[in-house]
N, C-alpha and C positions, 0 to 999 in steps of 0.2 A: 488179604482177607478183609471183607467189608465189615464194619462195626455196626451192630444193631442200634437203631435210634433209641430203643427202649430196652431195658433189661427184662429178663423173663419175670422177675419179681414184680416189676411195674405192670407188665401185661396181665399177670395173674390178678393183681390188685384191682385193675380196671375191670376185668371180667367179673370178679366177685362183686363189684359194686353194682352190677346189672343183673345178678342172679338172686332169686328168692329161694331160700332153702325152706323146705317144708318137712314137717314131721310126717311119719307114715300115716298117722291118723288124719292129718289135714289133707294129705294127698288123697286118701280114700274118700273123705268127705267131698272133696271137689269133683272126683270122678262120679260119685253117686248122686250128688245134688246139683252140680254145675256142668255136667257133661264134659269134663276135662278128659283128655286121653293120656294114658301112661304110654311113654315111648321108651322101650328098652334098647339102650345103645351098646349093650355088651356084644361081644363077638359070639359066633355060633358055638364055638367050643365051650364057652361059659354057659350058654343056654343048655347045652346037652348035659353038662356037669351039674349045674345048679338048679335047673328047672326054670319055668316061666311063671309069670303072673297071668292068670286067665284074663283075656280081654286086652292085654297090652299089645301095642303094635311094635314090631321089631324093626329097628333101623340101625344097622351096624354103624358105629361111630365113624369109620372111615368113609361112609357114603352119605352121612347126614347132610352136609352142605349141598351135595348134588341132588338129594331127594327133596329138600325143602325149597329149592330155587325153581320158580315156575319157568325160567328160561332154559333150564337144564333139560337135556334129552332124557334124564333119569328121574325127573320130577315125579313124585307120588301124589295123586289127587288128595289123599287124606290130609296132606299138609296145606291144602288150599281151603280147608274147612275153617269156619269162624268158631274156634274153640281154643281153650287153653291146652298147651302141650306140656306134660310133666315128664322131663327126661330123667332117667335113672340108669 
């Protein structure tokens, strides 16, 4: 079995260093004043169970990397727009 070069804890710490956490109020302000787009990464069952935020774009977590990569056959043009994306 191959050993990982980094522990899961290290990978999470590196990812957290690149993430900006927003309060709901700040996210709303950015959507309303700065044209940011809310991106809902929950799965379809969660959307059906819990509802959606009007105007949010749904990108299932399992497809996110494919949808944001312009080289991918699954690329979604919305991710080519010059705007901030707020994932939740």
